[in-house]
C-alpha positions in Angstrom: -0.1 17.7 -7.2 0.8 14.4 -7.4 2.7 14.0 -4.2 2.2 14.0 -0.7 3.3 17.2 0.4 3.3 19.5 3.8 1.2 22.8 3.4 2.5 25.7 6.4 -1.1 27.5 6.3 1.3 30.7 7.8 3.3 30.5 4.3 0.2 30.6 2.1 -1.8 33.9 0.6 -5.0 34.9 2.1 -7.3 36.7 0.0 -10.7 38.8 1.2 -13.7 36.1 -0.2 -16.3 38.5 1.9 -15.4 41.6 3.9 -14.0 40.9 6.6 -13.7 36.4 5.8 -9.6 36.2 4.3 -8.9 32.5 2.7 -6.7 30.4 1.7 -7.0 27.3 -0.6 -5.3 23.9 -1.6 -6.5 21.3 -4.0 -5.6 18.0 -4.5 -6.7 15.7 -7.1 -10.1 15.0 -4.4 -10.2 17.5 -2.4 -9.9 21.3 -1.4 -9.6 22.4 1.8 -10.1 25.8 2.6 -8.4 27.9 6.1 -11.0 30.8 6.8 -10.1 33.5 8.4 -13.3 35.3 10.4 -13.2 38.9 11.5 -15.9 39.5 14.4 -19.1 40.2 13.1 -18.3 38.3 9.6 -21.1 37.0 7.5 -21.6 34.9 4.7 -25.2 34.4 3.1 -26.6 31.3 2.6 -25.8 29.4 -0.3 -25.1 26.0 -1.7 -23.0 23.8 -3.5 -22.6 20.5 -5.0 -20.1 19.7 -3.2 -19.6 17.5 0.4 -18.5 19.9 2.9 -16.5 19.4 6.6 -16.1 22.9 8.1 -13.8 22.4 11.8 -13.7 25.4 13.7 -10.3 26.1 15.0 -11.0 28.9 16.9 -13.7 31.2 18.2 -16.8 30.3 17.6 -19.5 30.7 14.8 -23.0 30.1 13.7 -24.4 28.5 10.9 -27.6 27.9 9.3 -27.8 25.0 7.7 -30.9 23.7 6.2 -32.9 26.1 7.6 -31.6 24.8 11.0 -29.0 27.0 13.3 -26.2 25.4 14.4 -23.2 27.1 17.3 -19.7 25.8 17.1 -17.3 26.0 19.1 -13.0 25.6 18.3 -13.4 21.9 17.8 -16.4 21.3 17.2 -16.8 20.6 13.9 -20.2 20.4 10.9 -21.1 17.7 8.1 -23.3 19.5 4.9 -23.9 17.0 2.0 -23.6 18.8 -1.4 -26.5 20.9 -1.9 -27.3 21.8 1.3 -28.2 25.6 2.2 -25.6 27.0 4.5 -25.0 30.3 5.8 -22.1 30.9 8.6 -21.8 34.5 10.8 -19.4 35.3 13.6 -20.8 36.8 16.6 -19.4 40.9 17.0 -18.0 40.3 20.3 -14.7 38.3 20.3 -11.6 38.0 17.9 -13.4 36.3 15.3 -13.1 32.4 14.0 -10.6 30.6 12.5 -12.1 26.9 10.0 -10.8 24.4 8.9 -13.2 23.2 5.2 -12.5 20.3 3.7 -15.1 19.2 0.3 -15.0 16.7 -1.9 -12.6 18.2 -5.3 -13.4 22.0 -6.6 -13.1 23.1 -10.0 -12.8 26.5 -8.7 -12.7 27.9 -5.0 -14.0 31.3 -4.0 -11.4 34.1 -3.2 -7.8 34.7 -5.2 -4.3 34.1 -4.0 -1.7 31.7 -5.3 -3.8 28.4 -6.5 -7.3 29.6 -6.1 -9.0 30.2 -8.5 -12.3 32.0 -9.2 -16.2 30.9 -8.2 -19.5 31.8 -9.0 -20.8 29.5 -5.8 -19.3 30.5 -2.8 -18.5 28.2 0.3 -18.4 28.5 3.9 
């Protein structure tokens, strides 16, 4: 992508990247953005990746463990994670799930599939 573009997430293809977690990804030369839709009770195992990450909760709530410390986020809050920080995420069973927008420094590969996404061996929350 060399020109500005408008992305309508409702027009993107979402792929199940973990049980109950669906993501759609867009790339620029320097950034990668993924919108995740988490079902109630879904979770992402602890992992890390070299890219810096900002996760904004758009809807619902999510419980992270970041470098061994619990971090509870609700709609409108965000977490910043330097590259290689171990982290995991769990969405509470009660409720309607959560939606997050994750922005990373550019990634050569991203989890899941769908239009424009490439497979990744190291997952991301």
